[in-house]
Backbone as numpy.savetxt, mean C-alpha at the origin, in Angstrom:
# Nx Ny Nz CAx CAy CAz Cx Cy Cz
13.11 6.49 6.59 12.18 7.53 6.15 12.79 8.36 5.01
14.12 8.36 4.93 14.79 9.14 3.89 14.41 8.67 2.49
14.41 7.34 2.28 14.08 6.82 0.95 12.61 7.05 0.63
11.76 7.00 1.64 10.33 7.28 1.40 10.16 8.73 0.96
10.83 9.62 1.62 10.76 11.03 1.26 11.36 11.27 -0.13
12.49 10.62 -0.40 13.16 10.79 -1.69 12.28 10.36 -2.86
11.68 9.19 -2.74 10.91 8.63 -3.85 9.42 8.97 -3.82
8.90 9.36 -2.66 7.46 9.53 -2.55 6.97 10.88 -2.09
7.87 11.86 -1.99 7.45 13.18 -1.49 6.30 13.76 -2.31
6.36 13.61 -3.63 5.32 14.17 -4.48 3.97 13.50 -4.25
3.98 12.28 -3.76 2.73 11.58 -3.44 2.22 12.02 -2.07
3.09 11.91 -1.08 2.70 12.18 0.31 2.21 13.62 0.49
2.73 14.54 -0.27 2.40 15.96 -0.08 1.07 16.38 -0.70
0.40 15.50 -1.43 -0.84 15.90 -2.10 -2.04 15.88 -1.14
-3.03 16.67 -1.47 -4.24 16.78 -0.65 -4.94 15.43 -0.51
-5.14 14.72 -1.60 -5.84 13.43 -1.53 -5.09 12.44 -0.65
-3.76 12.42 -0.74 -3.00 11.49 0.09 -3.16 11.86 1.56
-3.11 13.13 1.86 -3.25 13.60 3.24 -4.64 13.29 3.81
-5.65 13.22 2.95 -7.01 12.87 3.40 -7.06 11.52 4.10
-6.14 10.63 3.74 -6.13 9.28 4.30 -5.86 9.26 5.81
-5.38 10.36 6.35 -5.17 10.46 7.79 -6.49 10.37 8.55
-7.60 10.61 7.86 -8.92 10.64 8.49 -9.69 9.32 8.34
-9.11 8.35 7.65 -9.75 7.05 7.46 -8.99 6.00 8.27
-9.72 5.25 9.10 -9.08 4.21 9.89 -8.85 2.96 9.04
-7.73 2.32 9.29 -7.41 1.07 8.61 -7.56 -0.10 9.57
-6.67 -0.19 10.55 -6.71 -1.26 11.55 -6.64 -0.64 12.93
-7.61 -0.98 13.78 -7.61 -0.41 15.13 -7.68 1.11 15.07
-6.66 1.75 15.64 -6.59 3.22 15.63 -5.58 3.73 14.62
-5.12 2.88 13.76 -4.13 3.24 12.75 -4.85 3.73 11.50
-4.47 4.91 11.04 -5.10 5.47 9.83 -4.54 4.77 8.59
-5.23 4.93 7.48 -4.75 4.39 6.21 -3.39 5.03 5.89
-3.26 6.32 6.15 -2.00 7.04 5.92 -0.87 6.38 6.71
-1.06 6.16 8.00 -0.03 5.53 8.83 0.26 4.10 8.36
-0.80 3.39 8.02 -0.65 2.01 7.55 0.23 1.97 6.30
-0.03 2.84 5.36 0.76 2.83 4.13 2.23 3.17 4.40
2.47 4.09 5.31 3.86 4.39 5.69 4.51 3.20 6.39
3.76 2.55 7.29 4.27 1.36 7.98 4.62 0.25 6.98
3.73 0.04 6.03 3.95 -1.00 5.02 5.15 -0.64 4.14
5.27 0.61 3.79 6.40 1.04 2.96 7.72 0.81 3.71
7.75 1.15 4.98 8.95 0.88 5.79 9.26 -0.61 5.84
8.24 -1.43 6.03 8.45 -2.88 6.07 8.95 -3.40 4.72
8.42 -2.89 3.63 8.89 -3.28 2.30 10.39 -3.02 2.16
10.82 -1.85 2.60 12.23 -1.50 2.50 13.09 -2.40 3.39
12.60 -2.73 4.58 13.34 -3.64 5.46 13.50 -5.01 4.81
12.42 -5.52 4.24 12.47 -6.83 3.58 13.42 -6.77 2.39
13.30 -5.72 1.58 14.17 -5.59 0.39 15.64 -5.51 0.78
15.93 -4.80 1.86 17.31 -4.68 2.33 17.86 -6.03 2.78
17.01 -6.88 3.28 17.40 -8.19 3.79 17.63 -9.21 2.66
16.87 -9.08 1.59 16.93 -10.07 0.50 18.19 -9.91 -0.35
18.69 -11.01 -0.88 19.90 -10.96 -1.71 19.61 -10.66 -3.19
18.55 -9.92 -3.45 18.18 -9.55 -4.83 18.05 -8.03 -4.90
18.26 -7.52 -6.08 18.09 -6.08 -6.30 16.63 -5.81 -6.64
16.11 -4.71 -6.13 14.75 -4.30 -6.44 14.77 -2.86 -6.94
13.69 -2.49 -7.59 13.50 -1.11 -8.00 12.94 -0.38 -6.78
13.83 0.27 -6.03 13.41 0.92 -4.78 12.37 2.01 -5.01
12.52 2.76 -6.08 11.56 3.83 -6.35 10.16 3.24 -6.54
10.05 2.22 -7.36 8.76 1.58 -7.59 8.25 0.92 -6.32
9.14 0.31 -5.55 8.74 -0.34 -4.30 8.11 0.67 -3.35
8.76 1.81 -3.19 8.23 2.85 -2.30 6.91 3.39 -2.82
6.86 3.73 -4.07 5.66 4.37 -4.62 4.46 3.41 -4.66
4.70 2.17 -5.04 3.62 1.18 -5.04 3.11 0.91 -3.65
4.02 0.82 -2.68 3.62 0.58 -1.29 2.84 1.77 -0.73
3.29 2.98 -1.05 2.58 4.16 -0.57 1.15 4.24 -1.10
0.92 3.67 -2.27 -0.39 3.79 -2.92 -1.23 2.51 -2.88
-0.76 1.47 -2.19 -1.45 0.19 -2.28 -2.87 0.23 -1.71
-3.15 1.11 -0.76 -4.51 1.23 -0.20 -5.10 2.61 -0.46
-4.86 3.15 -1.60 -5.30 4.50 -1.97 -6.76 4.48 -2.46
-7.64 3.92 -1.63 -9.05 3.78 -2.02 -9.88 5.00 -1.63
-9.42 5.83 -0.70 -9.99 7.14 -0.37 -11.41 7.11 0.18
-11.71 6.15 1.05 -12.99 6.12 1.74 -12.81 5.38 3.06
-13.79 5.50 3.94 -13.75 4.76 5.20 -14.44 3.42 4.97
-13.65 2.36 4.89 -14.20 1.05 4.56 -15.03 0.45 5.69
-15.03 1.09 6.85 -15.84 0.61 7.97 -17.30 1.06 7.86
-17.56 2.04 7.01 -18.92 2.55 6.84 -19.73 1.57 5.98
-21.05 1.56 6.19 -21.91 0.68 5.38 -21.75 0.96 3.88
-21.94 -0.08 3.09 -21.87 0.07 1.64 -20.53 -0.34 1.05
-19.60 -0.76 1.89 -18.29 -1.16 1.40 -18.03 -2.64 1.64
-19.07 -3.45 1.40 -18.93 -4.89 1.54 -17.89 -5.44 0.58
-17.28 -6.53 0.95 -16.24 -7.18 0.15 -15.05 -6.26 -0.12
-14.81 -5.36 0.81 -13.73 -4.38 0.67 -12.39 -5.06 0.35
-12.09 -6.15 1.04 -10.82 -6.83 0.83 -10.61 -7.28 -0.60
-11.68 -7.62 -1.28 -11.60 -8.06 -2.67 -11.60 -6.90 -3.66
-12.32 -5.83 -3.32 -12.55 -4.74 -4.27 -11.54 -3.60 -4.19
-10.99 -3.35 -3.00 -10.21 -2.12 -2.86 -8.92 -2.06 -3.68
-8.27 -3.17 -4.02 -7.08 -3.01 -4.88 -7.42 -2.37 -6.23
-8.55 -2.75 -6.81 -8.97 -2.16 -8.08 -9.28 -0.67 -7.91
-9.97 -0.33 -6.83 -10.33 1.07 -6.56 -9.07 1.89 -6.30
-8.15 1.34 -5.52 -6.90 2.03 -5.23 -6.10 2.28 -6.51
-6.06 1.29 -7.38 -5.35 1.44 -8.65 -5.99 2.51 -9.52
-7.31 2.49 -9.57 -8.03 3.51 -10.35 -7.72 4.92 -9.83
-7.81 5.10 -8.52 -7.55 6.42 -7.92 -6.10 6.85 -8.12
-5.18 5.93 -7.89 -3.76 6.25 -8.04 -3.43 6.60 -9.49
-4.04 5.89 -10.43 -3.80 6.16 -11.85 -4.31 7.53 -12.26
-5.36 7.97 -11.62 -5.90 9.32 -11.90 -5.00 10.42 -11.35
-4.39 10.16 -10.21 -3.63 11.21 -9.51 -2.13 11.19 -9.78
-1.58 10.06 -10.20 -0.13 9.94 -10.35 0.21 9.11 -11.59
1.42 9.32 -12.12 1.93 8.44 -13.17 2.42 7.17 -12.49
2.01 6.01 -12.98 2.39 4.72 -12.40 3.13 3.87 -13.42
4.19 3.23 -12.95 4.90 2.27 -13.79 4.15 0.93 -13.76
4.57 0.01 -14.61 3.95 -1.32 -14.62 4.16 -2.03 -13.28
5.33 -1.86 -12.69 5.60 -2.49 -11.39 4.64 -1.94 -10.34
4.50 -0.63 -10.28 3.62 0.01 -9.29 2.17 -0.43 -9.48
1.72 -0.52 -10.72 0.35 -0.97 -11.01 0.15 -2.40 -10.52
1.11 -3.26 -10.80 1.01 -4.65 -10.38 0.99 -4.75 -8.86
1.82 -3.95 -8.20 1.86 -3.96 -6.73 0.50 -3.60 -6.15
-0.09 -2.54 -6.64 -1.38 -2.07 -6.12 -2.47 -3.10 -6.43
-2.51 -3.56 -7.66 -3.56 -4.48 -8.10 -3.52 -5.82 -7.37
-2.33 -6.29 -7.02 -2.20 -7.66 -6.51 -1.75 -7.75 -5.06
-1.75 -6.64 -4.33 -1.22 -6.67 -2.96 -2.07 -7.52 -2.02
-3.29 -7.83 -2.39 -4.14 -8.67 -1.54 -4.09 -10.15 -1.93
-3.13 -10.52 -2.75 -2.97 -11.94 -3.09 -2.90 -12.74 -1.79
-3.61 -13.82 -1.65 -4.30 -14.60 -2.67 -5.75 -14.20 -2.94
-6.28 -13.20 -2.23 -7.67 -12.80 -2.50 -7.86 -12.33 -3.94
-6.83 -11.73 -4.52 -6.94 -11.24 -5.89 -6.74 -12.33 -6.93
-6.41 -13.52 -6.47 -6.26 -14.73 -7.29 -5.07 -14.71 -8.25
-4.85 -13.63 -9.00 -3.74 -13.60 -9.95 -2.42 -13.39 -9.22
-1.43 -14.17 -9.62 -0.10 -14.07 -9.02 0.54 -12.73 -9.34
1.23 -12.16 -8.37 2.01 -10.95 -8.66 3.07 -11.26 -9.72
3.42 -10.25 -10.49 4.36 -10.44 -11.60 5.79 -10.06 -11.24
5.95 -9.14 -10.30 7.27 -8.59 -9.99 7.68 -8.90 -8.56
8.99 -8.95 -8.32 9.48 -9.21 -6.96 9.03 -8.11 -6.00
8.90 -6.88 -6.47 8.42 -5.78 -5.64 6.98 -6.04 -5.18
6.19 -6.65 -6.04 4.80 -6.99 -5.69 4.76 -8.06 -4.61
5.63 -9.06 -4.71 5.69 -10.10 -3.68 6.13 -9.53 -2.34
7.08 -8.62 -2.39 7.54 -7.98 -1.15 6.38 -7.24 -0.50
5.59 -6.53 -1.29 4.44 -5.80 -0.76 3.40 -6.75 -0.17
3.13 -7.86 -0.83 2.16 -8.83 -0.32 2.57 -9.27 1.09
3.83 -9.60 1.27 4.32 -10.07 2.56 4.31 -8.94 3.58
4.83 -7.78 3.20 4.91 -6.64 4.12 3.53 -6.21 4.60
2.58 -6.17 3.70 1.21 -5.75 4.06 0.60 -6.71 5.08
0.82 -8.01 4.90 0.28 -8.99 5.85 0.93 -8.85 7.22
2.24 -8.69 7.25 2.96 -8.53 8.52 2.45 -7.30 9.27
2.37 -6.18 8.57 1.96 -4.93 9.20 0.49 -4.99 9.62
-0.37 -5.53 8.77 -1.80 -5.62 9.10 -2.01 -6.45 10.37
-1.30 -7.56 10.48 -1.42 -8.40 11.67 -0.94 -7.63 12.89
0.19 -6.99 12.77 0.75 -6.22 13.89 -0.19 -5.11 14.33
-0.71 -4.36 13.38 -1.62 -3.26 13.71 -2.91 -3.77 14.34
-3.41 -4.88 13.86 -4.66 -5.44 14.39 -4.46 -5.99 15.81
-3.34 -6.64 16.05 -3.09 -7.23 17.36 -2.73 -6.17 18.41
-2.28 -5.02 18.00 -1.88 -3.98 18.92 -2.96 -2.92 19.12
-4.21 -3.28 18.84 -5.32 -2.35 19.07 -5.43 -2.07 20.56
-5.77 -0.85 20.89 -5.99 -0.50 22.30 -7.29 0.25 22.43
């Protein structure tokens, strides 16, 4: 949690980011919790791999990968899995300065649904971490 706080405090502390606590992602897990879970998983994967990553970008991109700011379970959000990376990127770009790595992470985190291959190793880490966490959160519904 220390690295998340170090690199992402300015994101987590904002009103819009805090709003995500009220939107469900998987089961009873909020989008806010999901993004923190995914960020933690990204760091675990990065620590395990024998390659260097941009930890700051990894944390910030992971924290913002689902920054779509709506309840996707409500009517009118069809094809959410395909559309939300673009919406999240748009919202994140309005609220925060994003590097190219962070933009790629947000835009392509739903690969292969997004079709275009991720460009950076941080993006690939996010793709894997998001799938692991999403499966875990979905299977642990109560």
